[in-house]
N, C-alpha and C positions, 0 to 999 in steps of 0.2 A: 504494500500500500504506500502511496506517495504522501507527501506532507500536506498538500492542499487539495487533493482529490480523494474522496472517501470511497472509491470503488475497490471491490475485491478483484483479485486476478481473474481475467477472463470476462469481466463485465463490460469492458470497453471494446468496441469493434476496431478493426484495423483502419477503417475510414471514419474520419471525424469532421463534421461541419462545425465551424468555430466562430460563432457570433460574439461580439463584445458583450451584448446585453443578455443576461441570464434569462430574462423574460422572453426575449426573442427565441432563445433556445427552447423554452417551454412551448411557445407557439409553434415552432417548427416540429417538435416532437408530437404535439397533439394533432397537427394538421397534415403532416407529410409521412410520418412513420407509423407502421403497423405494430401493435403490441409494444409500444414504447414503455420502458420501465426506468424509473428514476434510480440512478446509481450514486449520485452525490448531491448534497446540498450544503457542503462545508462552506462557511462564510457567505452563504446565499448564492454561490456560483453553481447554478444548477447544471446537471449533466444527465442525459438520457440515452438509452440504447434501444433500438427497434429494428425493423426491417423496411426496406424500400425496394419494391420489385424483386423481392427475394434476396437482396443483399443486406447483410448486417451493417448498420450505420449507427454511429453515435453522434450526438450533438452536445457540445460543451461550451458554456459561457467562458469568456476569457478576461472580462473586465476591460477597462479603457487604458490605452497607452502601452508602449513597448515593454516597460518593466513588468506590468501585470500579465500581459499576454505571454511574455517569455517564461514566467513561472509555470503557467499551465502547459505551454508547448513543450518545455523541457520534460515535465513530468509525464505527459502523454507519450513522448518519444522514448524516454528512458525507463519508466516504470510499467508502462502498458504496451510497449512495442507497437505503437501506432505507426502505420506506414504512410498514410495520406492525410493531410490536413487542408481543408478548403475554408478559408476565412470568408464569411458571408456578413459583410458589414455595411455601414453607411459611410458616406463621404460628402465633402463640400466641394461643389463645382468651382473651379478656378478660371474657367474660360467659357465663352459663349459657344464653343464647339460642342459642349455637352449641356443637356437640358435637365430639368428636374425629373427624377425617377429614371433617368438613363442609367444603364448598367455599364460599369467599367471592369474589364478583365485586365488585371495588372500584369504586364510583362516584366516590369521591374519597379523599383521603388527608390526614390531619393529620400534623404533625411537630414534633419538638423540635429539629430540625437548624437550624444557622445558614446553610445553603446558600441557601435562598430569601430569608432576611432580607438577606443580602449582595446577592443578585441584584436585589432589589426595594427596596433602600435602607431597610429597616426596615418596609416595608409587609407586610401579611399576605395573600399571594397564596393562592388556593384552588385547588390542582391537582385536575383532574377527568379522568375517562376519556373516550375517544372514544365518542360515543353510539352510532354504528353498530356498533362492536365490542361495546359493552355489551349492546345489544339482541340482537345475534346470539348472544352467550354465554348469555343468559337463554333464548332460543329453543332453543339446543342442549341446555341442561340439561333442558328440558322434553321434547325429542325423545328424550333418553336416559333418561327417567324418573328423573332425579336431582333434581327440583325440591324434594322433601321435605327434602333435606339441602344445598340450595344457598341462599345468602343474598346479597342485594345490599345493600351498605352501606359504611361507612367503615372504612378501615384506618388504623392509627397507625404511621407510619414513624419509628422511633426510631434515634438514633445510638448508643444503649447497649444491648447485649445483657444485660449484667450490671448492672442499675440498682441504685443505693443508695436510690432514692426511689420505690418502687412505688406509693405513695399518689398520686403525680402523675397516674396514669392514671385515677383515679376520676372527675374531671369530664369526661374524654373519653368514658368509658363512659356517663356520665349523658347525654351529648349524642349518643350513637349509635355510638361506635366499637366494632367487633366484635372486632378482633384486632390484634395488634402484629406488625410485620415491619420491614424495614430499607431498603427500596428505592423504594417506589411513588411517594412524593411527588416525588422528583427526576425519576423517569422521566416522570411526567405533565407536569411543567414543561418538560423538554427537548423532549418531543414537541409541546407547544403552541408553543414557540418556533420549532421547525423546520417547523411545520404538517404534522406526520405523525400517524399513528394509534397510540395506545398503550392497553393495558388490562392490569390485573393480576388474575390469578386465582390464589388461594392456597388450599392445603389446611391445615386445622388439624392441626398435627403435635404440638403441646404445648398444655396448658391451664393458665393461670395461676390459675384458680379451683379446678378439681378436681385439679390437679397430675398429671394423666395425661400420658404422653409416648410418643413412638415412638422406635425405634432409628434409628441413622444409616443402616442398610441399608434400613429401611422408608421413610425419607424419600427415599432415593435411587431406590428401585425399585418402590414400590407406590402411587403417586399417579396411576394410569392414567386414572381418570375425569376428573380435572382436565385431563389432556392431550387427551383426546377433545373436551372442551368447547372448549378453546383452538384446536385444529385446525379444528373446524367453524366457530367464530366468525371466525377469521382468514381463512378461505378462502370465506366466505359471499358 
């Protein structure tokens, strides 16, 4: 048993969907998985295992930010031998190239975090997605006729939700960053180190250019298209 996940050995599937919000994890389990069973509620970070189209799948809340997410990803990889993690999160649009509720499949992630700088002794490591998952997610979006509002591109994983320097994102946008969130860079790094598969799929829940936003309930319960893509990609 790990420190922060109260599951017994064998209770977590090799495939894990990984939302930040534990209540989104509960919603996913109740609406997408058959026979879902709660395996942890330690610190309120809910985790469930069930089946989807005959595949054993778990869904585990990760909390917000790279430090919290890293705790759960490390324990899933090390203590429960998870092979595939697909983050299903929300993000803030940084450019008018993406619209509200568009879906971003992250091929890589920029960051302002010091986590990777510490890990790589000041070198700039470029965290990228697992290509097999990336390709399967794109194919899933096409099969679901969602390609018109699905984008493949860079996310910006920030350590600050309430930044005092919004102008710092401008060069990132100029170099292709589509949206900001808080987890993907560290997730891709950990997966690479453990030689596991990881992908982030995020729905635009807020927009920093148009200032549109969704409610907390909408973020929790209305991003079903993203979940369908993630399930199809993870089990392909």
